[in-house]
C-alpha distance (Angstrom), angle and dihedral (degrees) to the residues before:
residue distance angle dihedral
M1 . . .
L2 3.74 . .
E3 3.88 121.7 .
L4 3.72 126.2 178.7
Y5 3.81 123.8 -162.9
H6 3.83 105.6 -158.4
A7 3.79 147.7 148.4
E8 3.78 128.2 -137.7
P9 3.93 119.7 -27.6
A10 3.78 90.3 -91.9
A11 3.80 138.2 95.7
N12 3.84 115.3 -7.2
S13 3.78 94.7 -10.6
M14 3.72 90.3 55.8
K15 3.80 91.9 53.4
C16 3.77 91.0 62.2
L17 3.82 96.6 39.6
H18 3.73 87.7 50.6
C19 3.84 93.7 50.9
L20 3.79 92.4 48.7
K21 3.77 93.9 49.9
E22 3.82 91.7 45.2
K23 3.73 90.6 53.5
G24 3.82 93.7 45.1
L25 3.80 92.7 -124.0
D26 3.79 121.7 161.6
F27 3.76 113.1 -133.8
V28 3.77 141.7 163.4
S29 3.86 111.2 -108.3
H30 3.70 119.0 -143.0
Y31 3.88 110.0 -174.7
V32 3.81 113.4 -148.7
D33 3.83 114.5 -162.0
L34 3.68 103.1 -141.6
L35 3.81 97.1 -176.3
R36 3.79 88.8 56.1
F37 3.79 89.0 50.1
E38 3.84 97.3 -118.6
Q39 3.91 88.4 144.8
H40 3.84 87.6 68.0
S41 3.83 95.3 51.9
P42 3.80 116.4 119.5
E43 3.82 89.0 -118.5
F44 3.73 93.2 56.2
V45 3.77 97.2 40.7
R46 3.73 86.8 57.7
I47 3.79 87.0 62.7
N48 3.83 96.1 41.5
P49 3.81 116.1 15.1
N50 3.80 89.1 -160.3
G51 3.81 90.6 65.4
Q52 3.87 92.1 -130.9
V53 3.79 138.2 122.7
P54 2.99 148.0 -101.7
V55 3.81 102.9 59.2
L56 3.82 123.0 169.0
I57 3.82 120.8 -156.7
H58 3.79 114.1 -165.6
D59 3.83 115.9 -177.0
G60 3.79 88.9 -31.3
A61 3.85 96.5 -45.2
I62 3.85 113.0 122.0
I63 3.80 117.2 -141.6
T64 3.78 120.9 -176.8
E65 3.91 134.4 -178.9
S66 3.77 113.3 65.0
T67 3.88 97.3 -122.6
V68 3.74 91.1 49.1
I69 3.84 91.5 46.4
N70 3.81 90.0 54.3
E71 3.81 95.3 48.7
Y72 3.82 88.3 46.8
L73 3.79 92.2 51.9
D74 3.84 90.1 49.1
E75 3.82 92.2 49.2
V76 3.80 95.8 45.3
F77 3.85 95.7 41.1
P78 3.82 104.6 33.9
A79 3.83 97.3 161.0
V80 3.86 90.9 100.8
S81 3.80 101.4 33.8
L82 3.87 119.3 -151.4
R83 3.78 96.2 175.0
P84 3.85 117.7 82.6
E85 3.75 116.5 -113.8
N86 3.82 89.9 -141.9
P87 3.81 107.2 89.3
V88 3.82 92.7 -142.6
E89 3.74 92.1 51.9
R90 3.84 91.0 45.2
A91 3.77 88.1 54.6
R92 3.82 91.1 49.3
M93 3.84 88.8 50.9
R94 3.86 89.0 55.2
I95 3.82 95.0 42.5
F96 3.81 92.1 53.7
S97 3.80 93.4 42.8
K98 3.86 88.0 52.3
F99 3.83 88.6 50.2
V100 3.82 90.5 52.4
D101 3.79 92.6 49.9
E102 3.79 98.3 44.3
Y103 3.80 105.3 31.4
F104 3.83 116.0 9.2
C105 3.85 101.2 41.4
P106 3.81 96.1 45.8
A107 3.84 91.7 50.0
L108 3.78 92.9 49.4
S109 3.85 92.8 41.0
M110 3.80 90.8 59.0
W111 3.87 87.5 63.7
G112 3.78 91.6 45.2
W113 3.77 90.8 55.3
H114 3.79 89.9 45.3
I115 3.73 96.7 50.6
L116 3.81 104.6 31.9
V117 3.73 113.4 14.7
R118 3.85 90.9 45.1
R119 3.78 88.7 63.4
V120 3.73 91.3 58.7
A121 3.79 95.8 41.6
E122 3.82 93.8 48.6
R123 3.83 89.5 61.2
L124 3.76 95.1 53.6
A125 3.86 114.7 106.6
G126 3.75 115.3 -128.5
N127 3.81 96.1 -103.3
E128 3.80 91.7 44.6
L129 3.77 92.2 50.9
E130 3.75 93.4 49.9
E131 3.76 90.2 50.3
I132 3.80 91.7 51.1
L133 3.88 93.2 45.9
G134 3.77 88.8 51.0
R135 3.88 90.2 58.5
I136 3.86 95.0 51.6
P137 3.83 109.2 101.9
L138 3.81 99.2 -158.6
K139 3.86 119.2 66.8
E140 3.80 91.2 -146.9
Q141 3.88 91.3 57.2
R142 3.79 90.6 46.1
D143 3.88 87.8 52.0
K144 3.80 93.9 50.8
W145 3.89 91.9 50.0
A146 3.79 90.0 49.3
T147 3.79 90.7 48.0
V148 3.77 96.5 51.2
A149 3.82 91.7 43.3
G150 3.76 87.7 57.7
E151 3.78 125.6 38.4
S152 3.77 93.4 -38.7
F153 3.84 125.3 -137.3
T154 3.85 117.1 -22.6
P155 3.82 119.2 -104.9
A156 3.73 88.3 -109.6
Q157 3.71 92.0 54.9
L158 3.76 92.0 49.5
E159 3.74 94.4 46.7
D160 3.79 92.3 50.9
S161 3.81 91.3 49.7
K162 3.83 89.8 51.5
R163 3.80 87.9 51.2
K164 3.75 88.7 55.2
V165 3.69 90.8 49.2
S166 3.72 90.5 53.1
V167 3.83 89.7 48.9
S168 3.78 88.7 53.9
I169 3.77 95.5 53.5
D170 3.80 90.2 45.7
R171 3.77 90.5 53.7
L172 3.81 90.9 47.8
E173 3.82 89.4 50.9
T174 3.72 91.7 51.7
I175 3.83 93.4 49.2
L176 3.78 90.9 50.9
E177 3.76 91.8 54.5
Q178 3.73 86.2 70.1
S179 3.79 103.9 37.9
P180 3.79 142.3 14.8
W181 3.72 94.0 -119.2
I182 3.79 132.5 32.4
A183 3.83 98.1 -104.1
G184 3.78 92.9 39.8
S185 3.78 130.8 -97.8
V186 3.89 99.5 5.3
Y187 3.77 136.9 56.6
S188 3.83 105.7 -109.3
L189 3.84 146.8 159.2
A190 3.82 88.0 -72.6
D191 3.77 90.2 67.7
I192 3.77 92.2 42.6
N193 3.75 92.7 49.1
A194 3.81 94.6 47.0
Y195 3.88 96.9 43.2
P196 3.89 99.6 82.5
M197 3.79 91.8 47.6
V198 3.83 95.3 48.9
S199 3.79 92.7 45.7
G200 3.78 87.5 50.5
V201 3.85 89.7 55.1
R202 3.75 88.9 53.6
R203 3.72 90.3 56.9
I204 3.79 99.5 41.5
F205 3.76 103.7 31.7
P206 3.82 115.6 31.2
D207 3.79 86.8 161.6
I208 3.82 88.5 67.3
L209 3.77 102.2 35.7
S210 3.86 123.7 38.3
E211 3.68 138.2 124.2
H212 3.84 88.6 -94.5
L213 3.72 102.0 39.6
A214 3.83 98.6 46.3
P215 3.80 106.1 11.8
R216 3.82 97.7 169.4
A217 3.85 93.5 48.1
W218 3.81 88.1 45.7
T219 3.81 92.9 51.9
W220 3.80 90.1 45.6
L221 3.84 89.8 52.6
T222 3.71 94.2 51.9
R223 3.77 90.8 47.3
V224 3.76 92.5 53.1
E225 3.79 90.6 45.1
A226 3.73 91.8 54.3
R227 3.74 94.2 59.8
P228 3.88 113.4 105.4
A229 3.74 91.3 -130.5
T230 3.79 92.3 56.4
Q231 3.80 90.3 49.9
A232 3.78 90.8 48.9
A233 3.83 92.4 52.3
L234 3.85 91.0 47.3
A235 3.82 88.0 54.6
M236 3.82 90.8 64.4
P237 3.78 118.9 108.2
N238 3.84 115.8 -61.5
K239 3.81 117.0 178.4
V240 3.89 95.1 169.2
P241 3.83 96.4 94.0
E242 3.87 90.0 49.9
L243 3.78 89.6 50.8
L244 3.76 94.2 47.1
R245 3.85 87.8 53.4
T246 3.82 89.1 50.6
F247 3.81 91.3 54.6
G248 3.85 94.6 36.3
D249 3.79 126.1 -105.8
């Protein structure tokens, strides 16, 4: 049996939801409300000591890290392959997925924290904030919550992260000059892993990603979004709009 602990169909949770839907795999969905700190509950930390989603459980085996989860799924369930057979293209798939994880996603994530998570953190009373911080397993996550609960990131930090987002879209645009998909001739995990970040750029930075500024990346985005599996993943639970209405847009 497959079980996935995940949040909204965005960022790293979307990567795994997308992969599962693309492969047509049945799974038990466990929604974890990040903005209500369910990922730091004792029950969840017993599953993943880092207190982070997504987490895949397959017949009792616990797999963490979204990129690793997707490769695991493709290896264990090879009927619908999402890794190129060509070794060079498979290497390109892994190279761009690594770039997403280490460069693109952290840059975009800073803005997600600044725009969305900050609205939650600012409304926490001092004692409540201290209690929440005390339950977060990773120091780095505790530091981010403390940062956005205070004055947030500096203008210089935010500007540098935006620069990195722009670099990421430029790199995607260059890659797509040479091939229809990120790894090459076939749709792969590289496209799945990149999609939630690129779609996030479209929402947050229309001055970086638009049909005119990055036409190849824009066309790629619309092609990925048109896939039935993408739409199925996007239809999974999403409580963020409700939360934003609660706090006031």
